[in-house]
Biotite code that builds the C-alpha atoms (Angstrom):
import biotite.structure as struc

atoms = struc.array([
    struc.Atom([-84.545, 48.674, 79.564], chain_id="A", res_id=1, res_name="MET", atom_name="CA", element="C"),
    struc.Atom([-81.516, 46.517, 78.891], chain_id="A", res_id=2, res_name="PHE", atom_name="CA", element="C"),
    struc.Atom([-79.569, 46.935, 75.657], chain_id="A", res_id=3, res_name="ILE", atom_name="CA", element="C"),
    struc.Atom([-76.271, 45.273, 74.701], chain_id="A", res_id=4, res_name="PRO", atom_name="CA", element="C"),
    struc.Atom([-73.230, 47.189, 75.952], chain_id="A", res_id=5, res_name="PHE", atom_name="CA", element="C"),
    struc.Atom([-71.772, 47.580, 72.460], chain_id="A", res_id=6, res_name="ASN", atom_name="CA", element="C"),
    struc.Atom([-74.948, 49.468, 71.468], chain_id="A", res_id=7, res_name="GLU", atom_name="CA", element="C"),
    struc.Atom([-74.727, 51.966, 74.341], chain_id="A", res_id=8, res_name="ILE", atom_name="CA", element="C"),
    struc.Atom([-74.073, 55.546, 73.258], chain_id="A", res_id=9, res_name="ASN", atom_name="CA", element="C"),
    struc.Atom([-70.443, 56.704, 73.769], chain_id="A", res_id=10, res_name="PRO", atom_name="CA", element="C"),
    struc.Atom([-71.751, 59.604, 75.884], chain_id="A", res_id=11, res_name="GLU", atom_name="CA", element="C"),
    struc.Atom([-73.569, 57.241, 78.269], chain_id="A", res_id=12, res_name="ALA", atom_name="CA", element="C"),
    struc.Atom([-72.775, 57.727, 81.942], chain_id="A", res_id=13, res_name="ARG", atom_name="CA", element="C"),
    struc.Atom([-70.871, 54.852, 83.525], chain_id="A", res_id=14, res_name="ILE", atom_name="CA", element="C"),
    struc.Atom([-69.910, 53.522, 86.922], chain_id="A", res_id=15, res_name="TRP", atom_name="CA", element="C"),
    struc.Atom([-67.044, 51.069, 87.314], chain_id="A", res_id=16, res_name="ILE", atom_name="CA", element="C"),
    struc.Atom([-67.043, 48.550, 90.139], chain_id="A", res_id=17, res_name="TYR", atom_name="CA", element="C"),
    struc.Atom([-63.758, 46.760, 90.686], chain_id="A", res_id=18, res_name="GLN", atom_name="CA", element="C"),
    struc.Atom([-63.938, 43.346, 92.324], chain_id="A", res_id=19, res_name="ALA", atom_name="CA", element="C"),
    struc.Atom([-61.444, 42.677, 95.085], chain_id="A", res_id=20, res_name="ASP", atom_name="CA", element="C"),
    struc.Atom([-60.443, 39.472, 93.298], chain_id="A", res_id=21, res_name="ARG", atom_name="CA", element="C"),
    struc.Atom([-60.723, 37.842, 89.910], chain_id="A", res_id=22, res_name="GLN", atom_name="CA", element="C"),
    struc.Atom([-64.180, 36.523, 89.100], chain_id="A", res_id=23, res_name="LEU", atom_name="CA", element="C"),
    struc.Atom([-64.621, 32.811, 88.514], chain_id="A", res_id=24, res_name="GLN", atom_name="CA", element="C"),
    struc.Atom([-66.472, 31.717, 85.335], chain_id="A", res_id=25, res_name="PRO", atom_name="CA", element="C"),
    struc.Atom([-69.503, 30.576, 87.346], chain_id="A", res_id=26, res_name="SER", atom_name="CA", element="C"),
    struc.Atom([-69.580, 33.936, 89.169], chain_id="A", res_id=27, res_name="GLU", atom_name="CA", element="C"),
    struc.Atom([-69.383, 35.825, 85.881], chain_id="A", res_id=28, res_name="LYS", atom_name="CA", element="C"),
    struc.Atom([-72.347, 33.874, 84.591], chain_id="A", res_id=29, res_name="LEU", atom_name="CA", element="C"),
    struc.Atom([-74.384, 34.628, 87.725], chain_id="A", res_id=30, res_name="LEU", atom_name="CA", element="C"),
    struc.Atom([-73.441, 38.311, 87.539], chain_id="A", res_id=31, res_name="ILE", atom_name="CA", element="C"),
    struc.Atom([-74.382, 38.469, 83.848], chain_id="A", res_id=32, res_name="GLN", atom_name="CA", element="C"),
    struc.Atom([-77.783, 36.907, 84.515], chain_id="A", res_id=33, res_name="GLU", atom_name="CA", element="C"),
    struc.Atom([-78.409, 39.094, 87.550], chain_id="A", res_id=34, res_name="SER", atom_name="CA", element="C"),
    struc.Atom([-77.301, 42.332, 85.886], chain_id="A", res_id=35, res_name="MET", atom_name="CA", element="C"),
    struc.Atom([-79.386, 41.635, 82.774], chain_id="A", res_id=36, res_name="THR", atom_name="CA", element="C"),
    struc.Atom([-82.452, 41.330, 85.011], chain_id="A", res_id=37, res_name="LYS", atom_name="CA", element="C"),
    struc.Atom([-81.480, 44.440, 86.960], chain_id="A", res_id=38, res_name="PHE", atom_name="CA", element="C"),
    struc.Atom([-80.917, 46.575, 83.849], chain_id="A", res_id=39, res_name="CYS", atom_name="CA", element="C"),
    struc.Atom([-84.156, 45.291, 82.322], chain_id="A", res_id=40, res_name="SER", atom_name="CA", element="C"),
    struc.Atom([-86.152, 46.659, 85.254], chain_id="A", res_id=41, res_name="SER", atom_name="CA", element="C"),
    struc.Atom([-83.988, 49.620, 86.411], chain_id="A", res_id=42, res_name="TRP", atom_name="CA", element="C"),
    struc.Atom([-86.016, 52.801, 86.688], chain_id="A", res_id=43, res_name="GLN", atom_name="CA", element="C"),
    struc.Atom([-85.818, 56.425, 87.779], chain_id="A", res_id=44, res_name="ALA", atom_name="CA", element="C"),
    struc.Atom([-89.054, 58.113, 88.777], chain_id="A", res_id=45, res_name="HIS", atom_name="CA", element="C"),
    struc.Atom([-91.071, 55.220, 87.306], chain_id="A", res_id=46, res_name="ASN", atom_name="CA", element="C"),
    struc.Atom([-89.393, 55.571, 83.912], chain_id="A", res_id=47, res_name="LYS", atom_name="CA", element="C"),
    struc.Atom([-87.186, 52.862, 82.446], chain_id="A", res_id=48, res_name="SER", atom_name="CA", element="C"),
    struc.Atom([-83.502, 53.587, 82.169], chain_id="A", res_id=49, res_name="LEU", atom_name="CA", element="C"),
    struc.Atom([-81.775, 52.603, 78.946], chain_id="A", res_id=50, res_name="LYS", atom_name="CA", element="C"),
    struc.Atom([-78.927, 50.707, 80.529], chain_id="A", res_id=51, res_name="SER", atom_name="CA", element="C"),
    struc.Atom([-76.371, 47.985, 80.155], chain_id="A", res_id=52, res_name="SER", atom_name="CA", element="C"),
    struc.Atom([-73.321, 46.477, 81.786], chain_id="A", res_id=53, res_name="PHE", atom_name="CA", element="C"),
    struc.Atom([-70.079, 44.773, 80.898], chain_id="A", res_id=54, res_name="SER", atom_name="CA", element="C"),
    struc.Atom([-67.552, 42.644, 82.695], chain_id="A", res_id=55, res_name="ILE", atom_name="CA", element="C"),
    struc.Atom([-63.921, 43.249, 81.744], chain_id="A", res_id=56, res_name="ALA", atom_name="CA", element="C"),
    struc.Atom([-60.686, 41.497, 82.677], chain_id="A", res_id=57, res_name="TYR", atom_name="CA", element="C"),
    struc.Atom([-62.734, 39.139, 84.905], chain_id="A", res_id=58, res_name="ASP", atom_name="CA", element="C"),
    struc.Atom([-62.413, 41.906, 87.506], chain_id="A", res_id=59, res_name="GLN", atom_name="CA", element="C"),
    struc.Atom([-64.502, 44.952, 86.581], chain_id="A", res_id=60, res_name="PHE", atom_name="CA", element="C"),
    struc.Atom([-68.253, 45.426, 86.380], chain_id="A", res_id=61, res_name="LEU", atom_name="CA", element="C"),
    struc.Atom([-69.275, 48.529, 84.451], chain_id="A", res_id=62, res_name="THR", atom_name="CA", element="C"),
    struc.Atom([-72.836, 49.843, 84.409], chain_id="A", res_id=63, res_name="ILE", atom_name="CA", element="C"),
    struc.Atom([-73.950, 52.329, 81.758], chain_id="A", res_id=64, res_name="ALA", atom_name="CA", element="C"),
    struc.Atom([-77.020, 54.554, 81.423], chain_id="A", res_id=65, res_name="VAL", atom_name="CA", element="C"),
    struc.Atom([-77.966, 56.604, 78.381], chain_id="A", res_id=66, res_name="GLU", atom_name="CA", element="C"),
    struc.Atom([-79.056, 59.775, 80.126], chain_id="A", res_id=67, res_name="GLU", atom_name="CA", element="C"),
    struc.Atom([-80.254, 61.405, 76.915], chain_id="A", res_id=68, res_name="ASP", atom_name="CA", element="C"),
    struc.Atom([-83.060, 58.806, 77.068], chain_id="A", res_id=69, res_name="PHE", atom_name="CA", element="C"),
    struc.Atom([-83.814, 59.367, 80.766], chain_id="A", res_id=70, res_name="HIS", atom_name="CA", element="C"),
    struc.Atom([-81.589, 60.623, 83.594], chain_id="A", res_id=71, res_name="ASN", atom_name="CA", element="C"),
    struc.Atom([-80.588, 58.350, 86.423], chain_id="A", res_id=72, res_name="ALA", atom_name="CA", element="C"),
    struc.Atom([-81.760, 59.876, 89.691], chain_id="A", res_id=73, res_name="SER", atom_name="CA", element="C"),
    struc.Atom([-79.996, 59.787, 93.044], chain_id="A", res_id=74, res_name="GLY", atom_name="CA", element="C"),
    struc.Atom([-82.418, 57.110, 94.210], chain_id="A", res_id=75, res_name="CYS", atom_name="CA", element="C"),
    struc.Atom([-81.901, 54.991, 91.097], chain_id="A", res_id=76, res_name="SER", atom_name="CA", element="C"),
    struc.Atom([-78.117, 55.244, 91.477], chain_id="A", res_id=77, res_name="ILE", atom_name="CA", element="C"),
    struc.Atom([-78.457, 54.274, 95.146], chain_id="A", res_id=78, res_name="ASP", atom_name="CA", element="C"),
    struc.Atom([-80.558, 51.289, 94.046], chain_id="A", res_id=79, res_name="ASN", atom_name="CA", element="C"),
    struc.Atom([-77.785, 50.137, 91.715], chain_id="A", res_id=80, res_name="SER", atom_name="CA", element="C"),
    struc.Atom([-75.166, 50.439, 94.466], chain_id="A", res_id=81, res_name="VAL", atom_name="CA", element="C"),
    struc.Atom([-77.355, 48.488, 96.893], chain_id="A", res_id=82, res_name="HIS", atom_name="CA", element="C"),
    struc.Atom([-77.959, 45.846, 94.240], chain_id="A", res_id=83, res_name="TYR", atom_name="CA", element="C"),
    struc.Atom([-74.249, 45.431, 93.511], chain_id="A", res_id=84, res_name="ILE", atom_name="CA", element="C"),
    struc.Atom([-73.446, 45.375, 97.230], chain_id="A", res_id=85, res_name="THR", atom_name="CA", element="C"),
    struc.Atom([-76.017, 42.628, 97.837], chain_id="A", res_id=86, res_name="ALA", atom_name="CA", element="C"),
    struc.Atom([-74.826, 40.642, 94.827], chain_id="A", res_id=87, res_name="MET", atom_name="CA", element="C"),
    struc.Atom([-71.246, 40.965, 96.043], chain_id="A", res_id=88, res_name="GLY", atom_name="CA", element="C"),
    struc.Atom([-72.188, 39.797, 99.533], chain_id="A", res_id=89, res_name="GLN", atom_name="CA", element="C"),
    struc.Atom([-73.922, 36.765, 98.059], chain_id="A", res_id=90, res_name="LYS", atom_name="CA", element="C"),
    struc.Atom([-70.783, 35.897, 96.068], chain_id="A", res_id=91, res_name="LEU", atom_name="CA", element="C"),
    struc.Atom([-68.282, 37.016, 98.740], chain_id="A", res_id=92, res_name="ASN", atom_name="CA", element="C"),
    struc.Atom([-66.902, 39.731, 96.440], chain_id="A", res_id=93, res_name="ILE", atom_name="CA", element="C"),
    struc.Atom([-66.253, 43.326, 97.452], chain_id="A", res_id=94, res_name="ASP", atom_name="CA", element="C"),
    struc.Atom([-67.035, 45.646, 94.535], chain_id="A", res_id=95, res_name="PHE", atom_name="CA", element="C"),
    struc.Atom([-66.767, 48.841, 96.585], chain_id="A", res_id=96, res_name="LEU", atom_name="CA", element="C"),
    struc.Atom([-63.280, 48.774, 98.102], chain_id="A", res_id=97, res_name="ASN", atom_name="CA", element="C"),
    struc.Atom([-61.756, 51.941, 96.656], chain_id="A", res_id=98, res_name="ARG", atom_name="CA", element="C"),
    struc.Atom([-58.479, 51.365, 98.498], chain_id="A", res_id=99, res_name="SER", atom_name="CA", element="C"),
    struc.Atom([-57.495, 48.651, 96.017], chain_id="A", res_id=100, res_name="LEU", atom_name="CA", element="C"),
    struc.Atom([-55.665, 49.944, 92.953], chain_id="A", res_id=101, res_name="ILE", atom_name="CA", element="C"),
    struc.Atom([-55.549, 47.883, 89.767], chain_id="A", res_id=102, res_name="ALA", atom_name="CA", element="C"),
    struc.Atom([-52.608, 47.752, 87.383], chain_id="A", res_id=103, res_name="PHE", atom_name="CA", element="C"),
    struc.Atom([-51.677, 45.675, 84.374], chain_id="A", res_id=104, res_name="ILE", atom_name="CA", element="C"),
    struc.Atom([-48.224, 44.286, 84.996], chain_id="A", res_id=105, res_name="VAL", atom_name="CA", element="C"),
    struc.Atom([-46.762, 41.621, 82.697], chain_id="A", res_id=106, res_name="ASP", atom_name="CA", element="C"),
    struc.Atom([-50.127, 41.389, 80.882], chain_id="A", res_id=107, res_name="ASP", atom_name="CA", element="C"),
    struc.Atom([-52.019, 40.495, 84.082], chain_id="A", res_id=108, res_name="LYS", atom_name="CA", element="C"),
    struc.Atom([-54.313, 42.503, 86.325], chain_id="A", res_id=109, res_name="VAL", atom_name="CA", element="C"),
    struc.Atom([-52.592, 43.083, 89.646], chain_id="A", res_id=110, res_name="GLN", atom_name="CA", element="C"),
    struc.Atom([-54.556, 44.468, 92.604], chain_id="A", res_id=111, res_name="ILE", atom_name="CA", element="C"),
    struc.Atom([-52.492, 46.491, 95.073], chain_id="A", res_id=112, res_name="VAL", atom_name="CA", element="C"),
    struc.Atom([-53.704, 47.957, 98.372], chain_id="A", res_id=113, res_name="PRO", atom_name="CA", element="C"),
    struc.Atom([-53.259, 51.732, 98.231], chain_id="A", res_id=114, res_name="LEU", atom_name="CA", element="C"),
    struc.Atom([-50.704, 51.840, 101.089], chain_id="A", res_id=115, res_name="PRO", atom_name="CA", element="C"),
    struc.Atom([-48.440, 49.457, 99.120], chain_id="A", res_id=116, res_name="LYS", atom_name="CA", element="C"),
    struc.Atom([-48.518, 51.271, 95.762], chain_id="A", res_id=117, res_name="VAL", atom_name="CA", element="C"),
    struc.Atom([-45.546, 53.518, 96.563], chain_id="A", res_id=118, res_name="LYS", atom_name="CA", element="C"),
    struc.Atom([-43.376, 50.599, 97.706], chain_id="A", res_id=119, res_name="LYS", atom_name="CA", element="C"),
    struc.Atom([-44.172, 48.537, 94.603], chain_id="A", res_id=120, res_name="LYS", atom_name="CA", element="C"),
    struc.Atom([-43.211, 51.475, 92.377], chain_id="A", res_id=121, res_name="ILE", atom_name="CA", element="C"),
    struc.Atom([-40.085, 52.333, 94.361], chain_id="A", res_id=122, res_name="VAL", atom_name="CA", element="C"),
    struc.Atom([-39.045, 48.652, 94.338], chain_id="A", res_id=123, res_name="ASP", atom_name="CA", element="C"),
    struc.Atom([-39.515, 48.530, 90.548], chain_id="A", res_id=124, res_name="GLY", atom_name="CA", element="C"),
    struc.Atom([-42.340, 45.967, 90.655], chain_id="A", res_id=125, res_name="GLU", atom_name="CA", element="C"),
    struc.Atom([-44.568, 48.525, 88.928], chain_id="A", res_id=126, res_name="ILE", atom_name="CA", element="C"),
    struc.Atom([-42.892, 50.623, 86.235], chain_id="A", res_id=127, res_name="LYS", atom_name="CA", element="C"),
    struc.Atom([-43.742, 53.937, 84.595], chain_id="A", res_id=128, res_name="SER", atom_name="CA", element="C"),
    struc.Atom([-45.057, 52.280, 81.414], chain_id="A", res_id=129, res_name="ASP", atom_name="CA", element="C"),
    struc.Atom([-47.222, 49.732, 83.242], chain_id="A", res_id=130, res_name="ASP", atom_name="CA", element="C"),
    struc.Atom([-50.911, 50.540, 83.004], chain_id="A", res_id=131, res_name="LEU", atom_name="CA", element="C"),
    struc.Atom([-53.180, 51.682, 85.812], chain_id="A", res_id=132, res_name="ILE", atom_name="CA", element="C"),
    struc.Atom([-56.969, 51.551, 85.724], chain_id="A", res_id=133, res_name="PHE", atom_name="CA", element="C"),
    struc.Atom([-58.619, 54.961, 86.040], chain_id="A", res_id=134, res_name="ASN", atom_name="CA", element="C"),
    struc.Atom([-61.948, 53.924, 87.565], chain_id="A", res_id=135, res_name="ASN", atom_name="CA", element="C"),
    struc.Atom([-63.071, 57.541, 87.989], chain_id="A", res_id=136, res_name="ASN", atom_name="CA", element="C"),
    struc.Atom([-64.008, 58.077, 84.366], chain_id="A", res_id=137, res_name="ILE", atom_name="CA", element="C"),
    struc.Atom([-67.587, 59.123, 83.632], chain_id="A", res_id=138, res_name="LEU", atom_name="CA", element="C"),
    struc.Atom([-68.567, 58.066, 80.100], chain_id="A", res_id=139, res_name="THR", atom_name="CA", element="C"),
    struc.Atom([-68.394, 55.033, 77.867], chain_id="A", res_id=140, res_name="LYS", atom_name="CA", element="C"),
    struc.Atom([-66.194, 57.024, 75.490], chain_id="A", res_id=141, res_name="LYS", atom_name="CA", element="C"),
    struc.Atom([-63.698, 57.621, 78.315], chain_id="A", res_id=142, res_name="GLU", atom_name="CA", element="C"),
    struc.Atom([-63.858, 53.905, 79.096], chain_id="A", res_id=143, res_name="LEU", atom_name="CA", element="C"),
    struc.Atom([-62.621, 53.249, 75.582], chain_id="A", res_id=144, res_name="GLU", atom_name="CA", element="C"),
    struc.Atom([-59.980, 55.999, 75.548], chain_id="A", res_id=145, res_name="THR", atom_name="CA", element="C"),
    struc.Atom([-58.877, 56.835, 79.097], chain_id="A", res_id=146, res_name="SER", atom_name="CA", element="C"),
    struc.Atom([-59.596, 53.888, 81.358], chain_id="A", res_id=147, res_name="TRP", atom_name="CA", element="C"),
    struc.Atom([-56.127, 52.367, 81.055], chain_id="A", res_id=148, res_name="LEU", atom_name="CA", element="C"),
    struc.Atom([-53.310, 54.860, 81.270], chain_id="A", res_id=149, res_name="ILE", atom_name="CA", element="C"),
    struc.Atom([-49.570, 54.530, 81.883], chain_id="A", res_id=150, res_name="PRO", atom_name="CA", element="C"),
    struc.Atom([-48.537, 54.995, 85.504], chain_id="A", res_id=151, res_name="VAL", atom_name="CA", element="C"),
    struc.Atom([-46.376, 57.943, 84.363], chain_id="A", res_id=152, res_name="LYS", atom_name="CA", element="C"),
    struc.Atom([-49.599, 59.764, 83.320], chain_id="A", res_id=153, res_name="GLN", atom_name="CA", element="C"),
    struc.Atom([-51.556, 58.968, 86.489], chain_id="A", res_id=154, res_name="SER", atom_name="CA", element="C"),
    struc.Atom([-51.727, 60.212, 90.067], chain_id="A", res_id=155, res_name="TRP", atom_name="CA", element="C"),
    struc.Atom([-49.192, 57.464, 90.955], chain_id="A", res_id=156, res_name="ALA", atom_name="CA", element="C"),
    struc.Atom([-46.466, 59.214, 88.918], chain_id="A", res_id=157, res_name="ARG", atom_name="CA", element="C"),
    struc.Atom([-45.506, 61.111, 92.077], chain_id="A", res_id=158, res_name="LYS", atom_name="CA", element="C"),
    struc.Atom([-43.896, 57.888, 93.305], chain_id="A", res_id=159, res_name="TYR", atom_name="CA", element="C"),
    struc.Atom([-41.780, 57.497, 90.168], chain_id="A", res_id=160, res_name="LEU", atom_name="CA", element="C"),
    struc.Atom([-39.521, 60.393, 91.216], chain_id="A", res_id=161, res_name="ASP", atom_name="CA", element="C"),
    struc.Atom([-38.977, 58.647, 94.558], chain_id="A", res_id=162, res_name="THR", atom_name="CA", element="C"),
    struc.Atom([-38.134, 55.410, 92.717], chain_id="A", res_id=163, res_name="ALA", atom_name="CA", element="C"),
    struc.Atom([-35.616, 57.179, 90.472], chain_id="A", res_id=164, res_name="GLU", atom_name="CA", element="C"),
    struc.Atom([-33.920, 58.872, 93.444], chain_id="A", res_id=165, res_name="VAL", atom_name="CA", element="C"),
    struc.Atom([-33.549, 55.561, 95.286], chain_id="A", res_id=166, res_name="GLN", atom_name="CA", element="C"),
    struc.Atom([-32.007, 53.742, 92.321], chain_id="A", res_id=167, res_name="GLN", atom_name="CA", element="C"),
])
């Protein structure tokens, strides 16, 4: 059962899928149509899931389920991952590459391969007050409060000390 994302309960469980590149307007439209259909028919153990999705920064697809209505099961979660994988393959977008780290630098989303994060911080291309996306959050409330955090408050802060020593 699809409901608008702004009506989803703050305690709803979420999954964030980061695209490996910025989505084009036509791709966003296709994803919106496809995800509306998916959420409208998504089920766990033959019971509808109260669910929704959002697309943010033309880069992130977030799926939400109100588990106080009905819990998502392992199979239903697997179905969503398979659906997103297939949609991504159709559009030539990788939504599952966890080795790409997203930052906001100079008001733009910047995707950095994990092995290059340290160098970009040490070289001063990414600074302590730049924002990093924490895609491991679990609820819609955390999406609103803890999704974007300064690098100095994230796991990447360990590279800031290295940057300061080298300067």
